[in-house]
C-alpha positions, -999 to 999 in steps of 0.1 A, spaced: 487 373 -933 512 354 -911 544 375 -907 577 358 -908 604 375 -885 638 384 -896 668 375 -873 668 412 -862 632 413 -853 634 381 -834 664 395 -811 641 426 -805 612 399 -794 638 378 -775 647 409 -756 610 419 -748 605 384 -739 633 384 -714 619 416 -698 586 399 -695 600 365 -679 626 389 -655 591 407 -645 574 376 -635 606 365 -615 608 399 -597 568 396 -587 569 362 -576 581 372 -539 553 398 -535 527 373 -542 516 371 -507 484 373 -484 475 411 -479 490 425 -509 468 444 -531 465 439 -571 471 477 -575 504 473 -557 513 442 -577 505 465 -612 524 490 -599 554 471 -589 553 456 -625 553 488 -642 582 501 -623 601 472 -631 593 469 -668 600 507 -671 636 500 -654 642 476 -680 637 501 -708 604 487 -721 566 499 -715 537 477 -703 519 468 -736 489 465 -719 485 499 -705 458 516 -727 454 488 -751 418 491 -767 414 512 -734 426 487 -709 434 508 -677 461 488 -659 496 480 -667 496 440 -665 465 418 -663 456 403 -627 433 375 -627 423 356 -593 406 321 -588 377 321 -611 387 351 -631 402 337 -664 419 367 -681 420 405 -679 413 410 -643 419 445 -636 442 459 -606 426 474 -575 418 473 -538 415 438 -537 440 418 -514 454 383 -521 440 359 -494 457 326 -486 445 299 -509 441 320 -540 452 313 -575 466 346 -588 473 347 -628 497 373 -639 498 383 -678 525 402 -685 532 420 -717 563 443 -723 570 465 -755 609 471 -763 617 490 -790 584 484 -807 584 447 -803 564 428 -778 568 400 -753 538 381 -736 536 356 -711 509 345 -686 514 323 -654 492 314 -625 506 311 -591 494 296 -556 490 322 -527 506 304 -497 484 271 -489 460 261 -518 435 235 -519 440 199 -539 417 215 -567 439 246 -569 472 222 -571 458 204 -598 445 230 -621 478 246 -617 498 218 -624 476 203 -656 474 240 -671 513 243 -670 517 208 -685 491 214 -713 510 243 -723 542 220 -728 522 194 -744 515 222 -769 553 234 -773 563 199 -780 547 198 -812 558 232 -828 582 234 -854 583 244 -892 559 224 -911 534 216 -882 500 231 -884 483 254 -859 457 224 -853 486 202 -844 489 226 -813 456 230 -806 449 191 -807 480 184 -783 466 208 -757 430 197 -760 441 159 -757 460 165 -727 432 188 -710 406 158 -718 425 132 -703 425 150 -669 391 162 -673 396 198 -675 373 224 -691 389 241 -722 379 275 -728 372 279 -764 365 316 -769 400 327 -758 431 318 -778 468 321 -785 480 343 -812 509 358 -831 532 383 -816 554 410 -830 553 447 -833 517 444 -825 508 425 -793 482 403 -811 486 392 -847 478 362 -868 473 334 -866 450 328 -837 459 296 -819 432 277 -800 435 253 -773 412 230 -790 410 216 -826 419 190 -851 454 177 -861 467 185 -895 441 216 -898 450 253 -899 478 276 -910 513 257 -917 539 274 -895 570 282 -910 608 290 -895 606 326 -884 570 331 -871 563 340 -837 534 330 -816 519 329 -781 505 295 -770 482 298 -740 461 274 -724 435 285 -703 416 256 -684 390 252 -659 385 227 -633 346 228 -638 326 240 -668 344 260 -699 318 282 -701 327 320 -693 311 356 -691 322 391 -692 320 410 -658 305 448 -658 338 461 -662 340 450 -700 374 433 -694 373 407 -667 362 374 -679 352 347 -651 339 312 -652 303 308 -655 301 283 -627 327 301 -605 352 271 -606 390 277 -606 411 283 -639 445 283 -651 466 304 -675 499 295 -684 515 310 -717 549 312 -735 558 334 -766 579 309 -789 595 315 -826 592 286 -847 622 268 -860 629 241 -883 636 216 -856 614 228 -828 606 264 -811 628 285 -792 610 300 -761 611 339 -758 598 343 -723 618 317 -704 650 319 -685 
């Protein structure tokens, strides 16, 4: 069942989303060569807690870190540790915060220092694919319309679309219905209604879309070692479009 949120709930989701946005802005200056992913994770947890929220990822289905930090060919769910960022890396921060029982969720991929042309390409076009999906969101559209818009853009720029990982509903649970795939046929899937809240999150690769899970049972990587990008906003569906809850 897809829940329609009240304006009171949307306001709490808006505040949770703003905390996520502010956490991204706080962490960006630290994303330099030499910092460990554990140091980034600790900074994120401290900031989120100062904002009166808690890191939603911590303990979620056993996940051990506060945010997900994925590097280069790691698509999602990288676990913080001793690894240090290097010049030329892509690092994705997937940040989720719970505020008064409601969640904000946004992922963003960042360049570290001077990155390759391939890295610039995947970052530019995965972000643009997100906004192609957001353009079609409004009450009365179907989930498949979003999925198709993202896939069409990815195909235009010859990027791999990871099919096993999807966007999702957001509310007082971090993951709710509906799933929002990054591929699909327009005019199919659930109809969106005013007040629904969803996270849209293209996960694209510069190479093959095939993926595998590491032995830690969390980190998902590209099969061929190709770079991946991940951009995500949580939005509320409105009659005339959508409101981004995890933006400025």
